[in-house]
MIKEMAR-772274 format. One record per residue (C-alpha): residue number from 1; chain; x, y, z; residue in one letter. Coordinates in steps of 0.001 Angstrom, whole numbers, plus 500000, padded with zeros to 6 digits. Example, Ala and Ser with C-alpha at 12.3 -4.5 7.8 and 13.67 -1.06 7.14 Angstrom:
// MIKEMAR-772274
   resi   chain       c1       c2       c3   resn
      1       A   512300   495500   507800      a
      2       A   513670   498940   507140      s
This chain:
// MIKEMAR-772274
   resi   chain       c1       c2       c3   resn
      1       A   766461   699930   308824      m
      2       A   763511   698290   310481      s
      3       A   763939   695269   308264      l
      4       A   767623   695098   309325      q
      5       A   766596   695253   312958      r
      6       A   764103   692344   312420      i
      7       A   766813   690244   310807      k
      8       A   769233   691013   313599      s
      9       A   766661   690202   316243      s
     10       A   765796   686963   314412      r
     11       A   769422   686048   314215      s
     12       A   769946   686778   317972      l
     13       A   766944   684659   318990      r
     14       A   768200   681843   316748      l
     15       A   771591   682062   318280      t
     16       A   770248   681972   321828      l
     17       A   767898   679130   321047      r
     18       A   770870   676930   320258      f
     19       A   773655   678304   322442      v
     20       A   771953   678645   325889      v
     21       A   770809   675020   326144      p
     22       A   774148   673865   324908      l
     23       A   776058   675847   327509      v
     24       A   773738   674680   330306      v
     25       A   774123   671057   329223      a
     26       A   777933   671410   329094      m
     27       A   777990   672911   332617      a
     28       A   775806   670080   334018      l
     29       A   777960   667469   332292      l
     30       A   781157   669028   333697      a
     31       A   779572   669121   337264      y
     32       A   778677   665406   337002      a
     33       A   781938   664268   335356      v
     34       A   784580   665904   337615      l
     35       A   783918   663869   340818      p
     36       A   783903   660713   338756      l
     37       A   787279   661653   337227      v
     38       A   788688   662148   340687      d
     39       A   787536   658662   341736      k
     40       A   788837   657077   338550      l
     41       A   792286   658892   338904      t
     42       A   792607   657537   342404      l
     43       A   791462   654045   341447      h
     44       A   793897   653880   338509      w
     45       A   796710   655155   340622      s
     46       A   796118   652596   343433      v
     47       A   795935   649830   340753      r
     48       A   799204   651097   339211      d
     49       A   800879   651154   342640      m
     50       A   799721   647536   343326      d
     51       A   801258   646389   340039      i
     52       A   804526   648296   340750      r
     53       A   804682   646807   344218      s
     54       A   804393   643242   342867      k
     55       A   807074   644001   340414      l
     56       A   809406   645356   343108      v
     57       A   808723   642210   345188      t
     58       A   809372   639951   342209      s
     59       A   812564   641665   341378      t
     60       A   813892   641502   344948      l
     61       A   812668   637868   345499      q
     62       A   815829   636087   344448      e
     63       A   818647   638376   345728      p
     64       A   816901   639076   349036      l
     65       A   816200   635363   349537      g
     66       A   819830   634508   349095      e
     67       A   820924   637252   351498      l
     68       A   818369   636153   354056      l
     69       A   819617   632578   353815      g
     70       A   823209   633903   354469      q
     71       A   822015   636092   357325      g
     72       A   824028   639009   356059      n
     73       A   822175   642023   357587      k
     74       A   824438   644672   356108      r
     75       A   823987   643423   352569      k
     76       A   820206   643127   353019      i
     77       A   820086   646752   354210      q
     78       A   822265   647757   351275      s
     79       A   819988   645893   348826      l
     80       A   816922   647618   350154      l
     81       A   818675   650998   349965      a
     82       A   819649   650412   346308      r
     83       A   816027   649528   345469      a
     84       A   814956   652920   346800      m
     85       A   816527   654652   343767      q
     86       A   813040   654492   342129      d
     87       A   811730   657977   342642      e
     88       A   808155   656807   343422      r
     89       A   809254   654455   346179      l
     90       A   808840   655882   349648      f
     91       A   810034   653073   351925      a
     92       A   810602   649278   352105      l
     93       A   810215   646989   355079      g
     94       A   810724   643202   355552      y
     95       A   808618   641305   358177      c
     96       A   809212   637747   359230      d
     97       A   806440   635121   359309      i
     98       A   805589   636124   362946      q
     99       A   804902   639642   361808      g
    100       A   808044   641219   363234      k
    101       A   809654   643993   361288      l
    102       A   813303   642951   360762      l
    103       A   814495   645331   358181      f
    104       A   813393   648719   356958      k
    105       A   814703   651648   354931      t
    106       A   815311   655076   356481      r
    107       A   811954   656695   355544      a
    108       A   809871   653823   356920      f
    109       A   807183   655372   359291      p
    110       A   808011   654675   362944      d
    111       A   804413   654166   363940      g
    112       A   803684   651658   361184      l
    113       A   804215   647978   362062      g
    114       A   803824   644858   360037      c
    115       A   800558   644387   358253      l
    116       A   798912   641137   357082      s
    117       A   799250   640236   353407      p
    118       A   795531   639539   353407      d
    119       A   793721   642857   352795      p
    120       A   790523   641578   354425      s
    121       A   792402   640957   357690      a
    122       A   793809   644499   357919      r
    123       A   792358   647197   360022      k
    124       A   793884   650008   357884      t
    125       A   793373   650978   354261      s
    126       A   796067   650524   351587      s
    127       A   796289   654371   351602      l
    128       A   797791   656151   354631      l
    129       A   797919   659868   355306      e
    130       A   801389   660725   356782      l
    131       A   802933   664130   357564      p
    132       A   804850   663801   354297      q
    133       A   801673   663232   352369      g
    134       A   799522   660357   351048      l
    135       A   801309   656942   350975      v
    136       A   800193   653663   349330      h
    137       A   801032   650503   351365      v
    138       A   801257   647069   349721      a
    139       A   802083   643909   351658      v
    140       A   803233   641100   349407      n
    141       A   803950   637508   350628      p
    142       A   807644   636537   350463      f
    143       A   808753   632942   349967      s
    144       A   812005   631024   349389      i
    145       A   811877   627974   347292      e
    146       A   808108   627747   347786      g
    147       A   808250   628097   351617      l
    148       A   806536   631277   353125      p
    149       A   809189   633311   354943      m
    150       A   807331   636493   355665      g
    151       A   806229   639507   353677      s
    152       A   807711   642615   352015      l
    153       A   805996   645973   352741      m
    154       A   806275   648426   349773      v
    155       A   805385   652052   350313      l
    156       A   804877   654303   347387      h
    157       A   804593   658149   347490      d
    158       A   801059   659059   346300      m
    159       A   801369   662771   346644      s
    160       A   801360   663031   342863      f
    161       A   797703   661946   342765      v
    162       A   796313   665116   344151      r
    163       A   798351   667253   341779      q
    164       A   797244   664962   338941      r
    165       A   793561   665338   340024      s
    166       A   793899   669072   340097      e
    167       A   795504   669226   336760      d
    168       A   792857   666939   335353      t
    169       A   790110   669182   336688      r
    170       A   791720   672199   335100      k
    171       A   792141   670418   331737      y
    172       A   788578   669180   331820      l
    173       A   787146   672600   332601      l
    174       A   789115   674118   329809      v
    175       A   788084   671265   327497      l
    176       A   784363   671691   328260      f
    177       A   784777   675475   327794      a
    178       A   786426   675047   324484      v
    179       A   783910   672414   323350      l
    180       A   781077   674671   324277      s
    181       A   782675   677579   322419      l
    182       A   783513   675586   319300      v
    183       A   780122   673786   319187      t
    184       A   778321   677121   319697      s
    185       A   780295   678764   316952      v
    186       A   779616   675877   314533      i
    187       A   775932   675832   315490      t
    188       A   775543   679519   315021      v
    189       A   777432   679422   311783      l
    190       A   775181   676642   310350      i
    191       A   772104   678591   311596      a
    192       A   773259   681755   309817      h
    193       A   774196   679843   306676      l
    194       A   770676   678567   306531      s
    195       A   769354   682184   306530      w
    196       A   771668   683181   303770      r
    197       A   770634   680271   301511      g
    198       A   773825   678216   301844      w
    199       A   771895   675193   303103      m
    200       A   771756   674066   299553      t
    201       A   775486   673178   299891      g
    202       A   774916   671402   303170      v
    203       A   772086   669354   301628      r
    204       A   774397   668434   298844      a
    205       A   777019   667360   301446      l
    206       A   774505   665230   303304      l
    207       A   773533   663628   299930      r
    208       A   777253   662707   299550      g
    209       A   778088   665112   296711      e
    210       A   781825   665820   297019      g
    211       A   782077   664250   300466      l
    212       A   785568   663020   300196      i
    213       A   786863   663499   296709      s
    214       A   788808   666791   296472      p
    215       A   788414   666698   292722      f
    216       A   784557   666618   292636      s
    217       A   783216   669515   290725      k
    218       A   779857   669262   292467      s
    219       A   781265   669932   295948      s
    220       A   780764   673388   297325      s
    221       A   783949   675398   297674      s
    222       A   782763   676761   301033      e
    223       A   782556   673197   302321      l
    224       A   785947   672065   301086      q
    225       A   787707   672896   304369      p
    226       A   785389   670397   306150      l
    227       A   786784   667545   303949      v
    228       A   790112   667419   305703      g
    229       A   788442   667591   309118      d
    230       A   786175   664761   308164      l
    231       A   789076   662572   307070      r
    232       A   790864   663312   310315      a
    233       A   787675   662376   312223      l
    234       A   787485   659074   310340      l
    235       A   791153   658394   311081      r
    236       A   790526   659024   314791      t
    237       A   787572   656711   314833      m
    238       A   789610   654013   313084      d
    239       A   792389   654457   315661      a
    240       A   789973   654080   318488      e
    241       A   788440   650912   316932      k
    242       A   791923   649538   316393      r
    243       A   792791   650130   320077      m
    244       A   789645   648474   321202      a
    245       A   790519   645455   318954      d
    246       A   794016   645318   320484      d
    247       A   792589   645325   324012      l
    248       A   789897   642720   323489      t
    249       A   791331   640242   320941      i
    250       A   794193   637838   321447      s
    251       A   795589   637473   317986      w
    252       A   796418   633971   316751      n
    253       A   795662   631928   313614      p
    254       A   792153   631229   314770      d
    255       A   791297   634822   315620      s
    256       A   792800   635935   312267      l
    257       A   790653   633347   310397      r
    258       A   787660   634599   312336      s
    259       A   788486   638143   311329      l
    260       A   788726   637099   307714      l
    261       A   785384   635342   307975      f
    262       A   783633   638270   309654      k
    263       A   785217   641263   307962      q
    264       A   786253   639837   304588      l
    265       A   783830   636997   304069      a
    266       A   783965   635784   300466      g
    267       A   786838   638154   299566      e
    268       A   789779   636814   297606      q
    269       A   793193   637531   299041      i
    270       A   796313   637513   296878      l
    271       A   799937   638089   298053      v
    272       A   802655   639222   295644      v
    273       A   806338   639035   296482      s
    274       A   809616   638333   294716      n
    275       A   810761   635701   297150      r
    276       A   808705   632536   297381      e
    277       A   807978   630940   300656      p
    278       A   809126   627429   299584      y
    279       A   811872   626633   297055      i
    280       A   812152   623220   295429      h
    281       A   815764   622311   294726      m
    282       A   817504   619317   293130      k
    283       A   819815   617717   295739      g
    284       A   822061   614693   295869      r
    285       A   819361   612592   297476      e
    286       A   816520   613892   295300      g
    287       A   814342   616843   295566      m
    288       A   814710   619151   298622      e
    289       A   812319   621761   299893      v
    290       A   813909   624897   301435      q
    291       A   812580   627901   303228      r
    292       A   814582   631079   302347      p
    293       A   816268   633191   305024      a
    294       A   813871   636094   304637      s
    295       A   812076   638158   307220      g
    296       A   809355   638766   304654      l
    297       A   808594   635049   304353      v
    298       A   808791   634605   308081      t
    299       A   806148   637318   308598      a
    300       A   803770   636779   305652      v
    301       A   803659   632943   305439      e
    302       A   801584   632493   308680      p
    303       A   799087   634930   307295      v
    304       A   798581   632913   304175      m
    305       A   798114   629698   306153      r
    306       A   795296   631548   307987      a
    307       A   793518   632901   304877      c
    308       A   794147   630138   302340      s
    309       A   794701   632584   299470      g
    310       A   797117   632662   296514      i
    311       A   800791   633670   296797      w
    312       A   802387   634857   293548      i
    313       A   806221   634792   293518      a
    314       A   809275   634300   291339      h
    315       A   810033   630610   290950      g
    316       A   813825   630486   291454      s
    317       A   814438   626909   292549      g
    318       A   816126   624296   290307      t
    319       A   813242   621913   290649      a
    320       A   810408   624562   290906      d
    321       A   809101   623788   287390      r
    322       A   808845   620043   288065      e
    323       A   806221   620364   290822      v
    324       A   803769   622906   289404      v
    325       A   800609   622167   287461      d
    326       A   799629   623552   284022      q
    327       A   798713   626872   285665      k
    328       A   802122   627049   287421      d
    329       A   800345   626341   290722      h
    330       A   801628   624167   293642      v
    331       A   799971   623675   297034      r
    332       A   802111   624484   300080      v
    333       A   803375   623813   302699      p
    334       A   804403   620447   301317      p
    335       A   803728   618519   304489      e
    336       A   800298   620071   305051      h
    337       A   798998   622152   302128      p
    338       A   796975   625212   303213      e
    339       A   797305   627761   300260      y
    340       A   798394   627945   296644      t
    341       A   801737   629136   295401      l
    342       A   801711   630592   291872      r
    343       A   805165   630810   290313      r
    344       A   806401   633413   287764      i
    345       A   809332   632525   285538      w
    346       A   812167   634937   284784      l
    347       A   815110   634606   282312      t
    348       A   818571   635069   283712      q
    349       A   818752   638441   281921      e
    350       A   815464   639567   283341      e
    351       A   816435   638587   286900      e
    352       A   819755   640340   286459      q
    353       A   818179   643697   285460      g
    354       A   815005   643713   287586      y
    355       A   816175   641942   290803      y
    356       A   819917   642284   291043      y
    357       A   820029   645534   289026      g
    358       A   817381   648162   289883      l
    359       A   816048   646558   293049      a
    360       A   819262   645575   294798      n
    361       A   821890   647761   293278      e
    362       A   819549   650823   293138      g
    363       A   816653   650887   295509      l
    364       A   818165   648768   298322      w
    365       A   821286   650944   298954      p
    366       A   819208   654120   298211      l
    367       A   816676   653337   300958      c
    368       A   819137   651870   303519      h
    369       A   821614   654723   303393      i
    370       A   824410   652345   304326      a
    371       A   827158   654254   302643      h
    372       A   827038   652090   299509      v
    373       A   826521   654139   296340      r
    374       A   823308   653192   294556      p
    375       A   823681   652314   290822      i
    376       A   820931   653157   288326      f
    377       A   820943   651900   284729      r
    378       A   818216   652528   282045      t
    379       A   818304   648914   280961      g
    380       A   817650   647725   284550      d
    381       A   814771   650143   284785      w
    382       A   813109   648863   281604      k
    383       A   813310   645296   282892      r
    384       A   811954   646391   286263      y
    385       A   808916   647994   284490      v
    386       A   808430   644814   282416      a
    387       A   808599   642395   285303      i
    388       A   806217   644499   287359      n
    389       A   803713   644392   284514      q
    390       A   804221   640591   284241      r
    391       A   803336   640196   287905      f
    392       A   800390   642525   287463      a
    393       A   799092   640380   284555      d
    394       A   799403   637324   286753      a
    395       A   797365   639048   289542      v
    396       A   794702   639918   287035      i
    397       A   794500   636407   285713      r
    398       A   794304   634939   289255      e
    399       A   791710   637400   290438      a
    400       A   788255   635708   290483      e
    401       A   786414   639028   290802      r
    402       A   787070   642662   290052      d
    403       A   787647   643718   293746      d
    404       A   790190   641306   295304      p
    405       A   792378   642188   298278      v
    406       A   795929   642295   297075      v
    407       A   798964   642429   299450      l
    408       A   802001   643730   297613      v
    409       A   805228   643083   299356      q
    410       A   808380   645208   299212      d
    411       A   810481   647361   296977      y
    412       A   810566   644915   294117      h
    413       A   807115   645993   293077      f
    414       A   806931   649759   293444      a
    415       A   805120   650033   290108      l
    416       A   802731   647181   290581      l
    417       A   800044   649002   292646      p
    418       A   799607   651604   289886      g
    419       A   799364   648974   287193      m
    420       A   796707   647019   289133      l
    421       A   794752   650157   289820      r
    422       A   794373   650705   286046      q
    423       A   793034   647228   285418      s
    424       A   791251   646555   288727      l
    425       A   790027   649900   289888      p
    426       A   787834   648375   292588      r
    427       A   790604   646215   294061      a
    428       A   791865   646924   297614      t
    429       A   795605   647098   297263      i
    430       A   797749   646947   300419      i
    431       A   801450   647671   299762      t
    432       A   803890   646995   302590      f
    433       A   807408   648397   302242      w
    434       A   809632   646099   304268      h
    435       A   812773   648321   304108      i
    436       A   813239   651892   305411      p
    437       A   812038   654886   303360      w
    438       A   814692   657635   303113      p
    439       A   814301   661360   303470      n
    440       A   813255   663401   300386      p
    441       A   816714   664579   299573      e
    442       A   818140   660981   299506      s
    443       A   815288   659588   297488      f
    444       A   815751   662469   295008      g
    445       A   818808   660671   293678      i
    446       A   816650   658132   291891      c
    447       A   816205   659078   288145      p
    448       A   812676   657605   288081      w
    449       A   811501   659002   291400      r
    450       A   808147   660335   290055      e
    451       A   807251   657145   288333      e
    452       A   808009   655073   291437      i
    453       A   805918   657353   293661      l
    454       A   802998   657316   291184      r
    455       A   803119   653586   291082      g
    456       A   803034   653285   294927      m
    457       A   800137   655696   295151      l
    458       A   798051   653193   293304      g
    459       A   797775   651520   296748      s
    460       A   794643   651780   298931      t
    461       A   796911   651362   301964      i
    462       A   800668   651900   302024      l
    463       A   802383   650426   305102      g
    464       A   805814   651065   306617      f
    465       A   807424   649764   309851      h
    466       A   807572   653033   311745      t
    467       A   805912   656380   311838      p
    468       A   809219   657979   310917      f
    469       A   809226   656119   307619      h
    470       A   805666   657188   306920      c
    471       A   806613   660848   307612      k
    472       A   809560   660525   305162      n
    473       A   807248   659149   302522      f
    474       A   804647   661910   302931      l
    475       A   807379   664540   302632      e
    476       A   808847   662876   299613      t
    477       A   805537   662764   297790      v
    478       A   804876   666365   298805      d
    479       A   808264   667362   297411      r
    480       A   808139   665700   293991      y
    481       A   804511   665199   292939      l
    482       A   801523   667433   292467      e
    483       A   799309   665839   295084      t
    484       A   797207   666837   298086      r
    485       A   799007   665535   301189      v
    486       A   796999   665649   304441      n
    487       A   799479   665109   307245      y
    488       A   796786   665135   309899      a
    489       A   794937   662113   308431      s
    490       A   798126   660667   306845      s
    491       A   796468   660448   303425      t
    492       A   797437   661409   299907      i
    493       A   795021   662348   297139      s
    494       A   796348   661661   293655      h
    495       A   794710   661075   290358      g
    496       A   791218   660770   292011      g
    497       A   792425   658044   294401      n
    498       A   793077   658209   298145      l
    499       A   796068   656392   299758      t
    500       A   796291   655884   303429      l
    501       A   799898   655844   304672      v
    502       A   800169   654031   307966      e
    503       A   802701   652398   310226      a
    504       A   802323   648668   310823      y
    505       A   805272   647288   312751      p
    506       A   805850   643783   311461      i
    507       A   806392   640766   313858      s
    508       A   806687   637029   313970      i
    509       A   804535   634015   314559      q
    510       A   803608   633400   318231      w
    511       A   803979   630776   319448      p
    512       A   806746   629492   317219      s
    513       A   806016   626470   315050      p
    514       A   808409   624418   317227      w
    515       A   806980   625444   320574      q
    516       A   805963   621877   321496      d
    517       A   808866   620004   319893      t
    518       A   811922   622160   320497      q
    519       A   814547   620589   322816      p
    520       A   815288   622051   326220      p
    521       A   817698   624964   326500      v
    522       A   820301   622909   328352      i
    523       A   820247   620252   325635      r
    524       A   820547   622831   322850      c
    525       A   823519   624432   324598      r
    526       A   825236   621102   325082      e
    527       A   824610   620056   321439      d
    528       A   825979   623378   319990      i
    529       A   829081   623265   322240      r
    530       A   829727   619678   321218      q
    531       A   829326   620496   317514      e
    532       A   831771   623360   317783      l
    533       A   834126   621591   320195      n
    534       A   833642   624223   322896      l
    535       A   834222   623920   326653      g
    536       A   831276   623992   329094      r
    537       A   832422   627304   330618      d
    538       A   832550   629326   327373      i
    539       A   829963   632004   326905      l
    540       A   828200   632009   323497      l
    541       A   827188   634985   321382      g
    542       A   825132   634666   318192      l
    543       A   824614   636736   314962      g
    544       A   822078   635619   312374      v
    545       A   821959   637538   309115      d
    546       A   821997   637384   305372      r
    547       A   825520   638219   304180      l
    548       A   824486   641871   303453      d
    549       A   826490   645063   304063      y
    550       A   823478   646660   305823      t
    551       A   823469   644156   308638      k
    552       A   826619   645422   310435      g
    553       A   828496   642181   310443      i
    554       A   831920   643793   310121      l
    555       A   831055   646264   312871      e
    556       A   829919   643297   315041      r
    557       A   833214   641479   314507      l
    558       A   835196   644589   315375      r
    559       A   833203   644959   318606      a
    560       A   834129   641372   319527      v
    561       A   837793   642224   318809      e
    562       A   837519   645364   320977      c
    563       A   835922   643361   323754      l
    564       A   838772   640844   323860      l
    565       A   841366   643638   323715      e
    566       A   839796   645674   326594      t
    567       A   838800   642633   328686      h
    568       A   841536   640021   328340      p
    569       A   839803   637814   330882      d
    570       A   837237   637094   328150      m
    571       A   839809   635519   325886      v
    572       A   839094   631815   326044      g
    573       A   835749   632437   327735      r
    574       A   833647   633978   324942      f
    575       A   833104   633170   321237      c
    576       A   830696   634527   318609      l
    577       A   828837   632222   316308      i
    578       A   828006   634233   313092      q
    579       A   825434   632565   310844      i
    580       A   825604   634367   307512      a
    581       A   823340   633049   304835      a
    582       A   824849   633755   301336      p
    583       A   822848   636488   299577      s
    584       A   823046   638055   296071      r
    585       A   826564   636624   295442      s
    586       A   826301   637444   291769      v
    587       A   826790   641139   292658      l
    588       A   830362   642333   293015      e
    589       A   829549   644401   296134      e
    590       A   828241   641344   297892      y
    591       A   831172   639153   296863      r
    592       A   833580   641842   298036      a
    593       A   831720   642088   301296      f
    594       A   831855   638343   301891      e
    595       A   835609   638422   301346      s
    596       A   835974   641239   303865      r
    597       A   833941   639365   306451      v
    598       A   836007   636155   305981      r
    599       A   839228   638086   306175      a
    600       A   838292   639994   309348      l
    601       A   837134   636765   311060      a
    602       A   840434   635036   310170      e
    603       A   842364   638055   311435      q
    604       A   840577   638072   314831      i
    605       A   840971   634303   315175      n
    606       A   844678   634509   314391      a
    607       A   845064   637178   317019      k
    608       A   843258   635514   319872      f
    609       A   843173   631752   319182      s
    610       A   844975   629415   321543      r
    611       A   844812   625795   322644      d
    612       A   842023   624924   320265      g
    613       A   840022   628069   321182      y
    614       A   838950   630590   318534      q
    615       A   836645   633563   319202      p
    616       A   834784   633680   315860      i
    617       A   832907   630767   314379      h
    618       A   831806   632021   310939      l
    619       A   829210   629777   309214      k
    620       A   828548   631113   305681      v
    621       A   825831   628643   304693      e
    622       A   822039   628232   304635      h
    623       A   820374   627089   307919      h
    624       A   816808   625978   308174      e
    625       A   814641   627999   310678      p
    626       A   814419   625033   313066      r
    627       A   818229   624810   313239      d
    628       A   818573   628523   313843      i
    629       A   816036   628176   316713      n
    630       A   818503   625775   318388      r
    631       A   821152   628436   318320      y
    632       A   818786   631030   319702      y
    633       A   818177   628784   322663      r
    634       A   821775   627708   323168      a
    635       A   823543   631152   323318      v
    636       A   823934   633627   326089      d
    637       A   823516   636723   323917      i
    638       A   822246   637657   320508      c
    639       A   823791   640603   318599      l
    640       A   821685   642517   316043      v
    641       A   823888   645371   314775      t
    642       A   822221   646364   311545      s
    643       A   823408   649749   310186      l
    644       A   819902   650445   308893      h
    645       A   816943   648070   308941      d
    646       A   813131   648268   308561      g
    647       A   812427   645970   311488      m
    648       A   814859   643054   311735      n
    649       A   812894   639976   312925      l
    650       A   815968   638205   314220      v
    651       A   815629   640240   317362      a
    652       A   812078   639063   317881      k
    653       A   812836   635466   316932      e
    654       A   815529   635307   319611      f
    655       A   813162   636705   322204      v
    656       A   810401   634250   321189      a
    657       A   812828   631292   321489      a
    658       A   813863   632031   325044      r
    659       A   811081   630469   327062      d
    660       A   813634   630107   329881      d
    661       A   813539   633897   330201      e
    662       A   817387   634105   329995      r
    663       A   819783   635570   327511      g
    664       A   820447   639154   326484      v
    665       A   819664   641004   323299      l
    666       A   822124   643580   322012      v
    667       A   820136   645678   319450      l
    668       A   821088   648387   316962      s
    669       A   819235   651701   317447      r
    670       A   818838   651816   313637      f
    671       A   816364   648936   313499      t
    672       A   812635   649198   313764      g
    673       A   812753   646582   316573      a
    674       A   814577   649053   318753      a
    675       A   811360   651141   318868      h
    676       A   809580   648141   320470      e
    677       A   812135   646105   322426      l
    678       A   813155   648802   324982      y
    679       A   814646   646294   327422      e
    680       A   817346   645183   324968      a
    681       A   820738   646868   325208      l
    682       A   820474   649565   322533      i
    683       A   823640   650512   320816      v
    684       A   825062   652535   317920      n
    685       A   826788   649860   315802      p
    686       A   829066   652526   314196      y
    687       A   830477   653142   317751      h
    688       A   832605   650051   318170      i
    689       A   833668   650780   321711      e
    690       A   830047   651356   322858      q
    691       A   828999   648062   321263      t
    692       A   831925   646295   322975      a
    693       A   830910   647747   326344      d
    694       A   827335   646599   325816      a
    695       A   828608   643199   324935      l
    696       A   830534   642997   328092      y
    697       A   827541   644190   330117      q
    698       A   825410   641480   328493      a
    699       A   827984   638753   329328      l
    700       A   828156   639823   332961      t
    701       A   824442   640661   333513      m
    702       A   822929   638914   336578      p
    703       A   820221   636320   335864      e
    704       A   817542   638167   337680      f
    705       A   818047   641246   335441      e
    706       A   818093   639022   332345      q
    707       A   814757   637485   333459      q
    708       A   813180   640870   334009      a
    709       A   814259   642232   330628      r
    710       A   813423   639029   328676      m
    711       A   810042   638627   330380      r
    712       A   808991   642144   329328      s
    713       A   810256   641639   325731      m
    714       A   808495   638284   325442      r
    715       A   805255   639822   326574      s
    716       A   805499   642522   323828      m
    717       A   806328   639991   321136      v
    718       A   803545   637705   322232      m
    719       A   800898   640505   322139      d
    720       A   802193   642256   318999      f
    721       A   802697   639187   316865      n
    722       A   802427   638738   313149      v
    723       A   798707   637939   313324      y
    724       A   798108   641347   314897      r
    725       A   800251   642958   312184      w
    726       A   798173   641325   309469      a
    727       A   794913   641910   311300      a
    728       A   795558   645650   311547      r
    729       A   796154   645984   307837      m
    730       A   793132   643772   306978      l
    731       A   790869   645516   309335      l
    732       A   791784   648846   307870      d
    733       A   791204   647449   304445      a
    734       A   787831   646011   305496      a
    735       A   786664   649406   306766      r
    736       A   787855   651152   303622      i
    737       A   785995   648509   301510      r
    738       A   782768   649153   303533      r
    739       A   783082   652877   302884      r
    740       A   783702   652369   299144      e
    741       A   780663   650094   298838      k
    742       A   778528   652617   300736      l
    743       A   779859   655341   298452      a
    744       A   778872   653322   295410      e
    745       A   775343   653044   296751      r
    746       A   775065   656801   297173      i
    747       A   776868   657555   293958      g
    748       A   780091   659048   295448      v
    749       A   783737   658006   295220      a
    750       A   785050   657871   298792      i
């Protein structure tokens, strides 16, 4: 009994020795932090109100300037009243250049006169205490055609700041209390474990035994619950580092090259895709070089230019064999070679089974859920396996070391990562799935679902466009394979390997390759109208797609028909230019789809054509990216009505092309781009009337609203460009490689 008391007393002293200083430290920290949080909350709120005030002034600049020029006081007052629909706005007032208050909204304080736009010249602070509460006052200069005309006073309600500060104080106090409790419990637990002799397991953990691998026999069973927490902690640290990179780095070719030099210095980078970035074709005037109409090529090719690696792809051009060397290599781009293209040759039967068969009659409709029945044939599967192995062999031969960085692109190579993992176990394999990933029930249709999932889990990193697709994949693996899926860290442990499943929204090159040479918008519009024999007053719409049933082309044409039926005034004033690049025309479903598109376009034209006018201009032919850029700049609206799409880069290409900050994007909600381009007119393409209404809204949208929407979207596309997309994946890969090398040094597989 005495011995038990001694142990209890020793345990209590040990507990107090750790807990009391910790609680005191936490209390002092909370006392020091809370006033700072109040100041920061107020500072951030004032800065936010300053930005909002400038945005309000910029938005009202053009319409208010016109009304001031007209001297229409009633409409000016009405315009200011409509602007007050923003719940944060408290009042608006317009002062002339002499400092006289000419117009004000109903809630404008009676005792508040005009203030100087120069903060240093004011006697009052930007924050005023009124009976209604705290108010932020911003005075922004107002000019018309560059001439100063006065100032706009924008008052925002700041009463929410106090409530926010109080809530923040409560949350911080709870946070510090919980941290103190959790830290105390962990500290006490470790202290008691040491008395019971469990420190042996902790020492093993510190030495790295069983740190990450859930299959390690040497890891203590008592410490296994810590493994998931450690992975989640590493994921959080990676996310914070990624956020810091996003805020501090402007991503462009130079910064991407700098990243590769710093993070992956001396590493070999290989890209594998079915579609090649350049196709050599035999033409009437000799050899022609084409760039395929592919979002994948648009996104990945700038990355290869930056890293000077090797791109392995199927050589499908009629003159492809004539330009390669003995190793099937050719340097590209032709006009300024920057990286190597390695071509793989397929017979017609192999291409039919692997590409047209399993990939595009099976996996494509399965993943897109576009109401086309997927077709699975055993013969197609065997060819798919064989071609994946052929590409894997090519990667192994091109690899100059046993740990290259391999970027596997798209659904054509679901088995390739697993094949590479067997031959190059130290390789860092990044697989990016460019199309959607369906829910587990839909994917369960595939007869070879387990084989495909195992192949994909050979990847070090598996990327999708959206978190929703990542979630679907994790649930699919959880349903059909015996694996350990950690949803918190978004990782899958399978066969002794760990796969990170992450969302990397793909984007486009910024600025565009034609930024300095593209013709002005007015000239593009005049050229297109002249080419199509259109009048100067006709509004232009544009659709740019491969001729594919997932792109919603039929639904788009029906929406145009509905627009012309419900708004007869648009007949003769609007036409849609539909660029449809031929695609997979050897497949019956695609040939039938092309026939349906042509028939519907002819039907609409027959119904509404008159005096040389036709509403649909269908162009089923290949267009070079530079030519498509001309159309982007010429039209008034761009329609992207995909029934299901991973991202759809046409939407971002249109936004990037409009440096005049005009034009409207009508965008399907079933695209990944809809999760980023919020200022587009988002529609359900299956709802024809809704799409037609959005089309009419786009055609009648005022220029100032077009500018506000387009400016915001251009800012997003500029910041989140293809270089950032690639950098995020490569940075994650670099961090994983560093951990793996560290693990090798301490004898553990991380």
